[in-house]
C-alpha positions in Angstrom: 16.4 22.5 20.9 12.8 21.1 20.8 11.2 21.3 24.2 8.0 19.5 24.8 6.0 20.7 27.9 2.8 18.9 28.8 -0.4 21.0 28.8 -3.3 20.6 31.3 -6.9 20.2 30.3 -10.1 18.6 31.5 -10.1 15.9 28.9 -6.4 15.1 29.0 -4.2 13.8 31.8 -2.7 16.4 34.2 0.8 16.4 35.5 3.6 18.8 36.3 5.2 20.4 33.2 8.0 18.4 31.8 10.6 18.8 29.1 11.7 16.3 26.6 14.6 16.5 24.2 14.5 14.7 20.8 18.1 13.9 21.1 17.8 12.0 24.4 17.5 8.2 24.3 13.8 7.2 24.5 12.9 10.9 24.1 11.6 11.1 27.6 8.7 8.8 27.1 6.3 8.4 30.1 7.0 5.3 32.0 4.2 3.2 33.3 4.6 1.1 36.4 2.9 -2.3 36.7 3.1 -5.1 39.1 2.7 -8.8 38.4 2.1 -11.4 41.0 3.3 -15.0 40.4 0.3 -17.1 39.5 1.9 -20.3 38.3 -0.8 -22.6 39.5 -3.6 -20.5 38.0 -1.7 -20.3 34.7 -1.1 -24.0 34.6 -4.8 -24.5 35.2 -5.7 -22.2 32.4 -3.2 -23.9 30.0 -4.7 -27.3 31.0 -8.2 -26.0 30.3 -7.2 -24.6 26.9 -5.5 -27.9 26.0 -8.6 -29.8 27.0 -10.7 -27.5 24.9 -8.5 -28.1 21.9 -8.7 -31.9 22.4 -12.5 -31.8 22.7 -13.3 -29.3 19.8 -10.6 -30.2 17.3 -10.0 -33.8 18.2 -6.3 -33.2 18.9 -4.1 -35.2 21.2 -1.9 -33.6 23.9 1.1 -33.4 21.6 -0.8 -31.9 18.7 -2.5 -29.4 21.1 0.9 -28.4 22.4 2.2 -27.9 18.9 -0.8 -25.8 18.0 -0.5 -23.6 21.1 3.2 -23.2 20.4 2.5 -22.1 16.8 -0.1 -19.6 18.1 2.3 -18.2 20.7 5.2 -17.8 18.3 2.9 -16.2 15.7 1.7 -13.6 18.2 5.3 -12.9 19.2 6.3 -12.4 15.6 3.3 -10.1 15.1 4.1 -8.0 18.2 7.8 -7.7 17.2 6.9 -6.5 13.7 4.3 -4.0 15.1 7.0 -2.6 17.5 9.6 -2.5 14.7 7.3 -0.5 12.4 6.4 2.0 15.1 10.0 2.4 16.1 11.2 3.1 12.6 8.3 5.5 11.9 9.0 7.5 15.1 12.7 7.6 14.5 12.2 8.8 10.9 9.7 11.5 11.6 9.9 12.3 15.3 6.2 11.9 15.0 5.6 12.3 18.8 6.8 15.9 18.7 4.9 17.1 15.6 1.9 19.4 15.6 -1.4 18.3 14.0 -0.5 20.3 10.9 3.0 18.8 10.7 1.5 15.3 11.0 -0.7 16.1 8.1 2.1 17.5 6.0 4.1 14.3 6.7 1.4 12.4 4.8 2.6 13.5 1.4 1.2 12.8 -2.1 -1.5 10.0 -2.2 -1.1 9.5 1.6 -2.4 12.9 2.3 -5.3 12.5 -0.1 -6.5 9.2 1.5 -6.1 10.6 5.0 -8.1 13.7 4.2 -11.3 11.5 3.8 -10.7 9.9 7.2 -10.4 13.5 8.6 -13.6 14.5 6.8 -15.6 11.7 8.4 -14.4 12.2 11.9 -14.9 15.9 11.8 -18.5 15.7 10.3 -21.4 16.2 12.7 -22.3 12.5 12.3 -20.8 9.4 10.7 -23.5 9.2 8.1 -23.0 12.9 7.3 -19.3 12.3 6.8 -20.0 9.3 4.6 -22.4 11.4 2.5 -19.7 14.1 2.1 -17.1 11.7 0.7 -19.6 10.0 -1.5 -20.7 13.4 -2.9 -17.3 15.2 -2.9 -16.9 18.5 -4.7 -13.5 19.4 -3.3 -11.3 16.8 -5.0 -11.9 17.5 -8.7 -13.7 20.8 -8.7 -16.3 21.4 -10.0 -17.2 17.8 -10.5 -19.1 15.9 -7.8 -17.5 12.4 -7.4 -18.0 9.4 -5.2 -14.5 9.1 -3.7 -15.4 5.9 -2.0 -15.9 4.4 -5.4 -12.9 6.1 -7.0 -10.2 5.7 -4.4 -10.9 2.5 -2.5 -11.6 4.3 0.8 -13.2 1.5 2.8 -10.2 1.4 5.2 -10.7 5.1 6.0 -14.5 4.5 6.5 -13.9 1.7 8.9 -11.2 3.4 10.9 -13.2 6.6 11.0 -16.2 4.7 12.4 -14.0 3.1 15.0 -12.5 6.4 16.0 -15.9 8.0 16.5 -17.1 5.1 18.6 -13.9 5.0 20.6 -14.0 8.8 21.2 -17.7 8.7 22.2 -17.1 5.9 24.8 -14.0 7.5 26.3 -15.9 10.9 26.5 -18.8 9.2 28.2 -16.7 7.7 30.9 -14.4 10.8 31.0 -11.3 8.7 30.3 -8.4 10.7 28.9 -7.5 9.6 25.4 -4.3 11.6 24.7 -1.6 13.6 26.2 -0.7 17.0 24.7 2.5 19.0 25.0 3.8 22.4 24.1 6.7 22.2 21.7 9.3 24.9 21.6 10.7 24.6 18.1 13.4 27.3 18.5 14.8 29.3 15.6 12.3 32.1 16.2 9.3 29.8 15.5 6.0 29.9 17.4 5.5 27.0 19.8 3.0 24.3 18.6 0.9 21.7 20.4 1.7 18.1 19.9 -0.5 15.2 21.1 0.1 11.5 21.6 -2.4 8.7 22.2 -5.4 7.1 20.5 -7.4 10.3 20.9 -5.2 12.0 18.4 -6.6 11.2 14.9 -3.2 10.7 13.2 -2.0 8.4 16.0 -5.2 6.4 15.9 -4.8 6.0 12.2 -1.2 4.8 12.0 -1.6 2.7 15.1 -4.2 0.5 13.4 -2.1 0.4 10.2 0.9 -0.9 12.1 -1.3 -3.3 14.1 -2.7 -4.8 10.9 0.8 -5.3 9.5 1.8 -6.9 12.8 -1.1 -9.4 12.2 0.4 -9.9 8.8 3.7 -11.1 10.3 1.7 -13.5 12.5 0.1 -14.8 9.3 3.5 -15.2 7.7 4.7 -17.3 10.6 1.6 -19.5 10.4 2.0 -19.7 6.6 5.7 -20.7 6.8 5.0 -23.3 9.4 2.1 -24.8 7.4 3.9 -24.8 4.1 7.0 -26.5 5.5 5.3 -28.6 8.1 7.7 -27.2 10.8 7.5 -24.5 13.4 11.1 -23.7 12.5 9.9 -23.0 9.0 7.7 -20.3 10.3 10.7 -18.8 12.1 12.8 -18.9 8.9 10.1 -17.0 7.0 9.8 -14.3 9.7 13.6 -13.9 10.1 14.1 -13.7 6.3 11.4 -11.0 6.3 13.3 -9.0 9.0 16.7 -9.5 7.4 15.3 -8.2 4.1 12.8 -5.7 5.6 13.7 -2.8 3.4 13.0 -4.8 0.3 9.8 -6.4 1.8 7.7 -3.5 2.8 7.5 0.3 2.9 4.6 0.6 5.4 6.9 2.1 8.0 7.5 5.1 5.7 4.1 5.3 4.0 1.3 4.1 6.3 -1.8 5.4 4.4 -1.0 3.8 1.1 -3.5 1.2 -0.2 -1.0 -1.7 0.0 -0.6 -1.1 3.8 -4.3 -2.2 4.2 -4.6 -4.7 1.4 -1.4 -6.8 1.4 -2.0 -8.5 4.8 -5.2 -10.0 3.4 -3.3 -11.3 0.4 -1.1 -13.3 2.8 -4.3 -14.7 4.4 -5.7 -15.4 1.0 -2.6 -17.3 -0.2 -2.6 -19.3 3.1 -6.2 -20.4 2.5 -5.5 -21.2 -1.1 -2.5 -23.4 -0.1 -4.8 -25.2 2.3 -7.4 -25.8 -0.4 -4.9 -27.0 -2.9 -3.7 -29.7 -0.4 -7.1 -31.3 0.0 -9.0 -33.2 -2.6 -12.4 -31.9 -1.4 -11.9 -28.7 0.7 -14.7 -27.8 3.0 -17.3 -25.2 2.3 -16.0 -23.1 5.1 -12.5 -23.0 3.5 -14.0 -21.9 0.2 -16.1 -19.2 1.9 -13.1 -18.0 3.8 -11.1 -17.8 0.5 -14.0 -15.7 -1.1 -14.1 -13.3 1.9 -10.3 -12.9 1.9 -10.4 -12.1 -1.9 -13.0 -9.4 -1.2 -11.1 -7.7 1.7 -7.9 -7.9 -0.4 -9.5 -6.2 -3.4 -11.6 -3.6 -1.7 -8.8 -1.4 -0.4 -6.5 -1.4 -3.4 -7.1 -0.9 -7.1 -4.0 -2.8 -8.0 -5.2 -6.0 -6.3 -6.8 -7.3 -9.5 -3.4 -7.4 -11.2 -2.0 -9.5 -8.4 -4.9 -11.9 -8.5 -4.4 -12.1 -12.3 -0.9 -13.6 -11.7 -2.5 -16.0 -9.2 -5.2 -17.2 -11.6 -2.6 -17.5 -14.4 -0.3 -19.7 -12.1 -3.3 -21.9 -11.2 -4.3 -22.2 -14.8 -0.8 -23.4 -15.9 -0.9 -25.9 -13.0 -4.2 -27.2 -14.3 -2.9 -27.4 -17.9 0.1 -29.4 -16.7 -2.2 -31.8 -14.8 -1.3 -30.8 -11.3 -4.8 -29.4 -10.6 -8.1 -31.2 -11.3 -10.8 -29.5 -13.4 -13.3 -29.6 -10.6 -11.0 -27.9 -8.1 -10.0 -25.3 -10.7 -13.6 -24.5 -11.4 -14.3 -24.2 -7.7 -11.5 -21.7 -7.2 -12.6 -19.8 -10.3 -16.2 -19.6 -9.0 -14.8 -18.2 -5.7 -12.9 -15.5 -7.6 -15.9 -14.7 -9.7 -18.2 -14.3 -6.7 -15.6 -12.2 -4.9 -15.2 -10.0 -7.9 -19.0 -9.5 -8.2 -19.3 -8.6 -4.5 -16.5 -6.0 -4.9 -18.2 -4.6 -8.0 -21.3 -4.0 -6.0 -19.5 -2.6 -2.9 -17.5 -0.3 -5.2 -20.7 1.1 -6.7 -20.2 -0.5 -10.1 -16.6 0.5 -10.6 -16.1 -0.4 -14.3 -12.3 -1.0 -13.8 -13.2 -4.3 -12.1 -15.2 -5.7 -15.0 -12.9 -4.4 -17.7 -9.7 -5.7 -16.1 -7.6 -8.5 -17.5 -8.3 -10.4 -14.3 -12.1 -10.5 -15.0 -11.6 -11.5 -18.6 -9.1 -14.2 -17.6 -11.6 -15.8 -15.2 -14.2 -16.1 -18.0 -11.6 -17.3 -20.5 -10.3 -20.0 -18.2 -13.8 -21.2 -17.3 -14.6 -21.6 -21.0 -11.3 -23.5 -21.7 -12.1 -25.9 -18.9 -15.6 -26.4 -20.1 -14.3 -27.3 -23.5 -11.4 -29.5 -22.3 -12.8 -32.6 -24.1 -12.9 -30.7 -27.4 -9.2 -29.8 -26.9 -8.4 -33.4 -26.3 -10.3 -34.5 -29.4 -8.8 -31.8 -31.6 -5.1 -32.0 -30.5 -2.9 -34.8 -29.4 -2.4 -35.2 -25.7 0.8 -33.6 -24.4 2.7 -30.5 -25.4 0.5 -29.4 -28.2 -2.6 -29.5 -26.0 -0.8 -27.5 -23.3 0.4 -24.9 -25.8 -3.0 -24.5 -27.5 -4.9 -24.1 -24.2 -2.4 -21.4 -23.0 -2.6 -19.7 -26.4 -6.5 -19.8 -26.3 -6.3 -18.3 -22.8 -4.1 -15.4 -23.8 -6.0 -14.6 -27.0 -9.5 -14.8 -25.5 -8.5 -12.9 -22.4 -7.2 -10.0 -24.5 -10.2 -9.9 -26.8 -12.7 -10.1 -23.9 -10.9 -7.3 -22.1 -11.0 -4.9 -25.0 -14.6 -5.8 -25.9 -15.7 -5.2 -22.3 -13.8 -1.9 -22.3 -15.6 -0.7 -25.5 -19.0 -1.9 -24.3 -18.7 -0.2 -20.9 -16.9 2.8 -22.3 -14.0 2.4 -19.8 -10.5 3.7 -20.4 -9.2 4.3 -16.9 -6.7 1.5 -17.1 -5.5 2.3 -20.6 -2.3 3.7 -19.1 -1.4 0.3 -17.8 -1.2 -1.2 -21.3 0.8 1.8 -22.4 3.2 1.4 -19.4 3.7 -2.3 -20.3 4.2 -1.4 -23.9 6.9 1.2 -23.0 8.8 -1.4 -21.1 9.4 -3.5 -24.2 9.5 -0.8 -27.0 10.6 2.7 -27.5 7.0 3.9 -27.0 6.5 6.8 -24.6 3.9 9.5 -24.0 3.1 12.0 -21.3 1.3 9.6 -19.0 3.8 6.7 -19.3 6.7 9.1 -18.6 5.0 10.4 -15.5 5.3 6.8 -14.3 8.6 5.6 -15.8 10.5 8.7 -14.7 9.8 7.8 -11.1 12.4 5.4 -9.7 9.9 3.0 -8.2 8.4 2.3 -11.7 11.7 1.7 -13.4 13.3 -1.7 -13.9 14.6 -3.5 -10.8 18.1 -2.2 -9.8 21.1 -4.5 -9.8 21.7 -3.4 -6.2 18.4 -5.1 -5.2 19.6 -8.4 -6.6 23.0 -8.0 -4.8 21.1 -7.4 -1.5 19.2 -10.6 -2.1 22.4 -12.5 -2.6 24.1 -11.0 0.5 21.3 -12.3 2.7 21.3 -15.7 0.8 17.6 -15.1 0.0 18.2 -15.5 -3.7 20.5 -18.5 -3.6 18.2 -20.3 -1.2 15.2 -19.7 -3.5 17.1 -20.8 -6.6 18.0 -24.0 -4.8 14.4 -24.6 -3.6 12.8 -23.9 -6.9 15.1 -26.4 -8.6 14.0 -29.0 -6.1 10.3 -28.3 -5.8 9.5 -27.3 -9.4 7.8 -30.7 -10.1 6.1 -31.0 -6.7 4.8 -27.5 -5.8 4.0 -26.1 -9.2 1.7 -23.4 -8.1 4.1 -21.9 -5.6 7.0 -22.0 -8.2 4.9 -20.3 -10.8 3.6 -17.7 -8.4 7.2 -16.9 -7.4 8.1 -16.6 -11.1 5.1 -14.3 -11.8 6.1 -12.0 -8.9 9.7 -12.0 -10.1 8.6 -10.9 -13.6 6.5 -8.1 -12.1 9.4 -7.0 -9.8 11.9 -6.9 -12.7 9.6 -4.8 -14.8 8.5 -2.4 -12.1 10.8 -2.1 -9.1 8.0 -1.1 -6.8 6.5 -4.5 -7.1 9.4 -6.2 -5.4 7.1 -5.8 -2.4 5.4 -8.9 -3.7 8.5 -10.8 -4.7 10.6 -10.4 -1.5 8.0 -11.6 1.0 7.2 -14.6 -1.2 10.9 -15.5 -1.4 10.9 -15.3 2.4 7.9 -17.7 2.5 9.6 -20.1 0.1 12.7 -20.1 2.3 10.6 -21.9 5.0 10.8 -25.0 2.8 14.4 -25.5 4.0 12.7 -27.0 7.0 10.5 -29.4 5.1 11.3 -33.0 6.1 9.5 -34.1 2.9 12.0 -32.3 0.8 15.2 -32.7 2.9 14.5 -35.8 4.9 17.5 -37.3 3.1 19.8 -35.2 5.3 19.2 -37.7 8.1 17.6 -37.4 11.5 15.6 -34.3 12.5 18.3 -32.8 14.7 20.9 -32.8 11.9 18.4 -31.2 9.5 17.6 -28.5 12.0 21.3 -27.8 12.7 21.8 -27.4 8.9 18.9 -24.9 8.8 20.3 -23.0 11.8 23.7 -22.8 10.1 22.1 -21.3 7.0 20.2 -18.8 9.2 23.5 -17.8 10.9 25.1 -17.0 7.6 21.9 -15.0 6.6 22.1 -13.1 9.9 25.5 -11.7 9.1 24.1 -9.3 6.5 20.5 -9.4 7.9 21.5 -7.9 11.2 23.6 -5.3 9.4 20.4 -4.4 7.4 18.4 -4.1 10.6 21.0 -1.9 12.3 21.0 0.4 9.3 17.2 0.7 9.6 17.4 1.3 13.4 20.1 4.0 12.7 17.8 6.1 10.5 17.1 9.2 12.6 15.2 12.2 11.3 13.0 15.1 12.3 10.2 16.2 10.0 10.2 19.9 9.1 8.7 21.7 6.0 8.5 25.3 7.0 7.9 26.6 3.4 4.9 24.4 3.0 3.7 25.3 6.5 3.9 29.0 5.6 2.0 28.2 2.4 -0.8 26.3 4.1 -1.2 28.9 6.9 -1.4 31.7 4.3 -4.1 29.8 2.3 -6.2 29.3 5.5 -5.9 33.0 6.5 -6.0 34.8 3.2 -8.2 32.9 0.8 -12.0 32.3 0.9 -13.3 28.9 1.7 -14.6 28.7 -1.8 -11.2 29.2 -3.4 -10.0 26.6 -6.0 -6.4 25.6 -6.4 -4.2 23.8 -9.0 -0.6 22.8 -9.0 1.7 19.8 -8.5 -0.1 16.7 -7.5 1.7 16.1 -4.1 1.1 19.7 -3.1 -2.6 19.6 -4.0 -3.1 16.6 -1.6 -1.7 18.7 1.2 -3.8 21.7 0.3 -7.0 19.7 0.4 -6.1 17.9 3.6 -4.9 20.8 5.7 -6.9 23.8 4.3 -10.1 22.2 3.1 -10.0 24.2 -0.1 -11.1 22.7 -3.4 -8.5 21.4 -5.9 -8.8 20.4 -9.6 -6.0 17.7 -9.7 -4.6 15.2 -7.2 -2.1 12.3 -7.0 -4.5 9.4 -7.7 -3.5 9.2 -11.4 -5.5 6.0 -12.3 -8.5 7.9 -13.7 -8.6 8.9 -17.4 -10.4 12.1 -16.6 -7.9 13.1 -13.9 -5.0 12.4 -16.2 -6.4 14.8 -18.7 -7.0 17.4 -16.0 -3.4 17.0 -14.8 -2.1 17.6 -18.3 -4.0 20.8 -18.5 -2.6 22.0 -15.1 1.0 20.8 -15.8 1.1 22.8 -19.0 2.5 25.5 -16.7 5.7 23.4 -16.8 5.7 23.1 -20.6 6.9 25.4 -23.3 3.4 26.3 -24.5 2.4 30.0 -24.8 1.1 31.5 -21.6 -2.2 32.3 -23.2 -2.9 28.6 -23.7 -2.0 27.7 -20.1 -4.2 30.6 -18.8 -7.1 29.3 -20.8 -6.6 25.9 -19.4 -6.8 27.2 -15.9 -9.8 29.3 -16.6 -11.6 26.4 -18.1 -11.0 24.4 -14.9 -12.3 27.4 -12.9 -9.0 27.7 -11.0 -8.5 30.7 -8.7 -4.9 30.1 -7.6 -2.0 28.2 -9.2 0.8 27.1 -6.8 4.1 27.3 -8.8 7.1 25.4 -7.6 10.4 26.1 -9.3 11.8 22.7 -8.4 9.2 21.1 -10.7 10.6 23.2 -13.6 14.2 22.1 -13.1 14.2 18.8 -11.3 15.0 15.6 -13.2 15.4 12.1 -11.9 17.5 11.3 -15.0 18.1 12.7 -18.4 14.9 13.3 -20.3 12.8 13.3 -17.2 12.4 17.0 -16.2 8.9 18.3 -16.8 9.8 20.5 -19.8 11.6 17.4 -21.4 8.5 15.2 -20.8 6.4 17.9 -22.5 8.8 17.9 -25.4 7.6 14.3 -26.2 4.0 15.4 -26.0 4.4 18.8 -27.6 7.4 18.6 -30.1 6.3 21.8 -32.0 7.3 23.9 -29.0 10.5 22.1 -28.2 13.5 24.4 -27.7 11.6 27.3 -26.3 12.1 28.6 -22.8 9.8 26.7 -20.4 6.8 28.8 -19.2 7.6 28.0 -15.6 11.0 29.7 -15.8 9.4 32.9 -17.2 6.7 32.8 -14.5 9.3 32.5 -11.8 10.8 35.8 -13.0 7.7 37.8 -13.9 4.1 36.7 -13.8 2.4 39.9 -15.1 0.3 40.7 -17.1 -1.3 37.3 -17.2 -1.1 36.4 -13.5 -0.5 38.3 -10.3 1.7 37.0 -7.5 -0.1 37.0 -4.1 2.3 34.9 -2.0 5.8 33.6 -2.3 8.6 32.0 -0.3 11.8 30.0 -1.0 9.8 27.1 -2.5 6.3 28.2 -3.5 4.8 31.1 -5.5 1.0 31.5 -5.5 -0.4 33.0 -8.8 -3.9 34.5 -8.8 -5.7 33.6 -12.0 -7.8 36.6 -13.2 -11.2 35.8 -14.6 -14.8 36.8 -14.5 -16.6 36.1 -11.2 -18.3 32.7 -11.0 -21.1 31.4 -8.7 -19.8 30.5 -5.3 -20.0 26.9 -4.1 
């Protein structure tokens, strides 16, 4: 049994020692008492004042002011419910409140641990500026290279959160206000007790709290967006309920808080809401255009994949323009906004060449040119289908040519694997890098089970119905839905764009403009509620399944490994191994690593191939030379990486057979090393999962 006893300290709250069992309902959470006095007259006065303010500032009448206040209240409620839902799922899955600082770090696996390590670096540095300097001149991540991780890994969320944490801690310390409560955890099974802390003073708690808060705000935006798109407050509720009913297909933030999409996607929702507003007005205000530009920037800064999403948006808008649903002036205004936002991101990302060599950047230039030459197209081709086809063909050809020209001029090849990945989806082409992606389930084609889940909650049937009705009225939204559907079918992970957009489109069930023929408003609303009731049958079952997920994080073999590294290796030691493990080594031990899970850089992909040669069938001398060339001191060998396969052809030795066919059929080196490492390496640590091999070589200058 895990027993959690509260510790006493000057900085933290003091109380009698208590015990909490993880199996108990609520896990013994501390209750807070509060009293509330009835203040009906005061509240009425405040509501009246707020209503008067809305009437005076926005020119709204009493009824419109009430509707706006209702939308705001319901949006806040939706956001709160989603924040609470995320925190509840995360706690149930990890038992996070009972984990030590090391266990919390180990729970952030793969990329998550890498991103969180930079947040940790900044908050532990003597000053904020010193921490910022450390991550912008980092020598621990790709030793011995010095890289700007802020530029490479889209780390602005970590920089902002770290600055807030430092300010918060300083203020609380100044006023001597306790910021966390710590407990002694008896883990049983002969294990040493550990300390576990809760509260915003705990770095991991601070970090995930703000991630979940941001995604709570996202749900508020979804409610507003659904209400605005449908012209009905019930439409906002339909969007939110569909999101909850299909929660497992809509987001993974509750399982993977530090991933880039957790910070970026909420701003995409805001961006699409602003774009919808702009599309509805002939001459949108400058403030709306500026807001769209800012939302583009904050969407792109945290996530390297954002440019591909915006490419689908620009493509959908361009087709809308070609078909005559969008005026040239408005299209150019939106393009200008995208170009300015891209330029701002390029500057803030210290000249990251991936932004300028992307299909997104080339597409913006290409479309601008086509619109500028629109009269030439009309003169050369007959109006109608031929003109449409030629404009689309010109867009595709010039975009591809511009992209590859810019890549050659700027010498950028970081996104070359994206083209190879797309190629592998439609042909038999495969290489080491593409198989590292396609052998992972999330990069495979969408599963049939996902489509069946959409059908069971009526989300797919409702969207098919709506698209058939609105295809000629809301062309952009139909095309954007189609673009997200194509992405999701090709790469299952990208259903995280499709599902929320389907939930958003479901709000149109409440549109009087589309379904006014059903009769009076009450009949229409009754029909919508009937559909929601049918959706809820499977939707509530899905939620109950999520609420029933109960786990308790434990990874004793990795804990033993990390503790051994901290106690038995010098601070200057350099490690290599599987990408997920390397992220944990860097985060929890502060040792240098030569490879990591952020696989989007061409140089890093080459380094990883050199390291992963340990799992190939190459001669041991070749692998040893690889490690020596990377100045590696220790290699962490994991037998599971030698034998594990997600499907036939996807074990590491089999992946290497594609890249290295001349050695196919030989015994994998990792199997030989698991039995005997001498004379090439010496085993300095091992347990049931990990074996640490010391790489012998001449002494090198210390860092």
